[in-house]
N, C-alpha and C positions, 0 to 999 in steps of 0.2 A: 504494500500500500504506500503510495508516494506521500511523503510528509511535506510540510511547508518549505523545507530547505531544498528538497530534491525534485519537486514537481516542475520547477522551471527548467531543470535539466531534461526531464522527460519531454517537455514541450520541444526542446531542441532536437531530440532524437526521433520524435514522432513524424509520421508522414506530414508533409506540408499542409495538406487540406485539414487534417485532424488538429494540428497545432493551431492553425488559423481559426478553426471553429471554436476551440477552447478559449483562445485569446479574445475572439470576438464575443463569445459568451460572457467572459469576464468584463469586457467593456460595457456590454449591454446591461449586465447586472449592476455594475457600478453606477451607470446612468440612472437606472431604475431606483437604486438605493438613495441616490441624491435627491431624486424627485419625491420619493416617499418621505424622506426626512423633511424637505421643505414644506410639503403638504401637512405633515403631522405638526410641524412647528407653527404653521399659520392657522390651521383649522382643527387641530387635535383629531385628525381622522386619517386612517390608513386604508386606502382603497384596495380592493381585491386585485385590480389590474396590475398595480405595482408589485404586489407580492407574487402574483403569478409570473410576471416578467423575471423576477429574481430567481424563482424556482426553475422556470423553463430554460433560462440562460445557463443553468448548471448542467444541463443534459450533455452537451459536448465534453465538458470537463469530466463528468462521471463516466462517460463512455471511454475516454482516453485513460482514465485511472484504472479501469479494469473491473471485472465483476465483483471480486471480493471487496475492493475498496468502495465501489458504488453501494454495495449492500451495507457496509459499515456506515457510510454517510447517510443513507436513507434511514437506517435504524436510529442513528443519533437524532435526525430530524423528527422522526416519529415519537421518540421518547421525550424530546423537548416540547413537542406539540401536546402530548398527553399531560405533562407537568404544567404547561402553560394553561391548558384547559381547566385544570384544577384551580390555578391562580385566578383565572378569569371568573370561574364560578364563585370564588370567594370575594370577587370585586376588587382584586388587587391590581389587575392589569386589564387593558382593553383587548378585544378579540383580534384587532389588527396587529397589535404587538405580538400576540401569540403566533399568528400566522407568519409574520415577518421574521420572527426568531427561527421558526422551523425552516423557512426558505433560506435564511442565512446559514443555518446548520448544514444544509445540503452542500454548501461550499466548504464548511469547516471540517465536518467529520470529527472523529474522535481525536485526531492529532492536532486539529486547529481550534478545538473548543476552548482551550485556555486563552488563546489570543483573542478569540471572539468575546469571551466574558471579561477579560482584562480591559480591553479597549471600551467595551460597553460600560463597565463600571466607572472607568475614568471619565467618559463622556457624561454619564449620569451625574457624577460628582460635580462636574463643571456646569451642568444644566440647572441643578437645583437652585443655586443662588440667583442665576439669571431669571429663572421663572418667577421666583419669589419677588425679586426686584421689579421685574416687568409687570407683575400682577398688581403690585402696590402702587407704582408710580405712573403707569401708562393707562390712560383712559381708552376704552375701546379694545378691540382685539378679541381673541377667542376666550380670554379669561376675565373680561370685564364683568364686574359684579359677582364673580364666583365666590361662594363662601369658602370653598376649599379648592385652591388651584390644582390643576392636573399637570402632570409631567409628561412631555412628549417623548415617551420612551422609544418611539420609532426613530428619533434622531440618534439616540445612543446605540440602538440595535444596528442602524445603518452604518454608523462609524465602525462598529465591530466587524460588520460584514465587509466593509471596504478594506479594512486592515487585512482580513483573511484573503480576500481576492487579490490584493496587491502582493501579499506574501506568496500566493499560489503562482502568480505571474512573474515572480522573481524581483519585485521592486522594493522589498524590505530587507534585502540582503539574506544571508543565510549562513 
């Protein structure tokens, strides 16, 4: 199973069409993640289209990674979706957050999960004071008049997903 450090080397030895498809999928997923993050920040909503784009863009990468790695990535995504569904049921997160995390986990798999969660945690840490300050001092916007401000977790999940994709494509070193 290729890890974050060796997957970019796999891209270099793959047939050109497969390597291009995986890299194009990474670019498409990165664009979708940035769009989802902007929408969640502005509207506190994560649309199914963006989540589906992130998930579908992983298909060429999963095909290039091989069947056992693809199975592991899908298993991680399903486990995170199940755990997220419980958190959603408890009112801790939104449904879009759960779906986006599962889609990002398709890219992360077991070996990229630590990076996904680390970057997500750092981004959340940075978002909290910004949301609190923005809610208190800005009139209008998605949090105007909210008794309890919500946190756009899609922004943090997207940051983690972007880090994983950049790592997969060899842009984070290794």
